[in-house]
Every structure is written in C-alpha cells, then in structure tokens.
C-alpha positions as CSV (number, residue, x, y, z in Angstrom):
1,M,178.5,17.5,251.2
2,Q,180.6,15.2,249.6
3,T,181.7,16.5,246.0
4,Y,182.8,14.6,242.8
5,P,185.6,17.0,241.4
6,L,186.2,16.6,237.3
7,I,189.9,17.6,237.3
8,D,191.7,19.7,234.3
9,K,193.9,18.0,232.1
10,Q,196.8,19.3,233.9
11,G,195.3,17.7,237.2
12,L,195.5,21.4,238.6
13,H,192.0,22.3,239.1
14,P,188.6,21.7,239.4
15,I,186.4,22.4,236.3
16,A,183.1,20.6,237.2
17,F,182.3,18.2,239.9
18,E,179.0,16.5,241.0
19,I,176.7,16.1,244.1
20,E,174.0,13.6,245.3
21,N,171.2,15.2,244.8
22,A,169.4,13.5,247.9
23,Y,171.5,15.9,250.0
24,A,170.2,19.1,248.2
25,G,167.3,20.4,246.4
26,L,167.3,23.0,243.4
27,R,166.4,26.0,245.2
28,V,169.3,25.1,248.2
29,I,171.8,24.6,245.2
30,A,170.8,28.1,243.5
31,R,171.4,29.7,247.2
32,L,174.8,28.4,247.2
33,L,175.7,29.3,243.9
34,G,174.3,32.8,244.9
35,Q,177.2,32.9,248.1
36,V,179.5,32.6,245.3
37,N,182.1,35.7,244.3
38,G,181.6,35.3,240.4
39,V,178.3,34.0,240.1
40,S,175.3,36.1,239.0
41,D,172.3,35.0,236.8
42,V,171.5,32.3,238.3
43,R,167.8,30.9,237.3
44,V,166.1,27.5,237.9
45,R,163.9,25.5,236.0
46,G,160.5,26.0,236.8
47,L,158.2,23.7,238.2
48,F,156.1,23.2,235.2
49,S,158.6,23.8,232.4
50,K,159.6,21.6,229.6
51,W,161.9,18.6,231.4
52,E,165.2,18.9,230.5
53,D,168.6,17.7,232.1
54,V,169.7,21.0,233.4
55,H,168.1,22.4,236.2
56,V,169.7,25.5,237.1
57,W,171.4,28.0,234.9
58,F,174.0,30.3,235.9
59,K,177.2,32.6,234.6
60,Y,180.4,32.1,236.6
61,M,182.8,34.9,236.0
62,G,181.0,35.8,232.6
63,H,180.9,32.6,231.0
64,E,177.5,30.4,230.9
65,Y,177.5,27.5,233.6
66,V,174.8,24.6,233.9
67,V,173.6,22.1,237.0
68,L,172.3,18.9,235.1
69,E,170.8,15.7,235.9
70,P,172.6,13.6,233.2
71,F,169.7,11.5,231.6
72,G,167.4,12.9,234.0
73,D,167.2,10.5,236.5
74,N,170.7,10.3,237.9
75,S,171.2,10.3,241.3
76,R,174.0,13.2,240.7
77,Y,174.1,16.4,240.0
78,W,176.5,17.6,237.6
79,I,177.6,21.0,238.0
80,G,180.0,22.7,235.6
81,P,180.1,24.8,231.9
82,K,177.3,24.9,229.4
83,D,180.3,24.3,226.4
84,V,182.7,21.8,228.2
85,S,184.8,22.2,224.8
86,G,186.0,25.5,225.5
87,N,189.1,26.1,227.9
88,A,186.9,25.6,231.4
89,L,187.7,27.9,234.8
90,D,188.7,26.5,237.7
91,I,185.5,26.4,239.9
92,G,187.2,25.3,243.0
93,D,185.6,28.6,244.9
94,I,182.0,26.8,244.0
95,E,182.9,23.7,245.2
96,N,184.1,24.9,248.4
97,V,180.7,26.1,249.0
98,F,179.1,23.0,248.5
99,K,181.5,21.0,250.5
100,D,180.8,23.5,253.7
101,Y,177.0,23.0,253.0
102,H,175.7,20.9,255.6
103,P,172.2,19.3,254.9
104,P,169.3,19.6,257.5
105,L,169.1,16.5,259.7
106,H,165.7,15.6,258.1
107,R,167.5,15.7,255.0
108,E,170.7,14.0,256.1
109,I,169.1,10.9,257.0
110,F,166.6,10.8,254.1
111,G,170.0,11.1,251.6
112,D,172.1,9.0,254.2
113,V,168.9,6.2,253.8
114,L,168.5,6.6,250.0
115,T,172.2,6.0,249.0
116,L,172.9,3.5,251.9
117,R,175.3,5.5,253.9
118,L,173.6,5.2,257.1
119,F,174.9,1.9,257.1
120,K,178.2,2.7,256.1
121,K,178.7,5.3,258.6
122,H,178.3,2.5,261.4
123,I,180.4,0.1,259.9
124,G,183.3,0.0,261.9
125,R,182.1,1.4,264.7
126,V,182.1,-1.1,267.8
C-alpha cells in the first residue's frame, strides 16, 4: 500500500503518515496496528458511536496515537500522534507494516477505480 509520510523537522524519520482509505477499512487498520511491536490498546470507533474525525485510538511506546479522517470526508486516513505539538516518535515501524500490506483483489480493484489508479497503472504499457 502506498503511504504518504510526514517527516520530522530534521528530515530524518516519519512522525505521521497517510493512507488512502479506499484500500483498507478500520478493522484492517486495527489488525495491522496490532502487528507492530510497541503498539497496544487499539480501539476502533463503534459503528453507531458519535461521529468524530478520529476512528481508531492506540498507544505506541506508551504515547497516544490516532487514526483520523480529516474533516470526516477525506480520501485518506492520517495516522500519527494525538498531540502533534510534542516530540513525536519515529513511526517508521508502523508505516512499514502498511507499506507491506496488499489488500484483497476486490478491495484493490475498488481502490484503483475509486482513485483512478486503475487507468494510471496501464498508461505507458503498450
């Protein structure tokens, strides 16, 4: 899966990143987060709970992190620290799990059609 990292001020490591929500649902995201060493207390927003931008809460190395959908109608989920004003940790390990994820074929086709990537994949192939 493609990720869109937010790099720290020194330009050394990712402190947050985005993924396109067409390729992974919240349950898949929670499962992927659960595979990362240092991640604990993963909680997914309930189906009929109050609508917020935050969909998943978790701890990484004891710090509060979230998966949110900016403005509630974005095409990407933002994964990063709950409090962005503090010193953010390197979340390269979390990002790598998402980079290595390959959605099921039906989800990949759906995502490719939705993001118009289906056509981009075939441009230049003759």
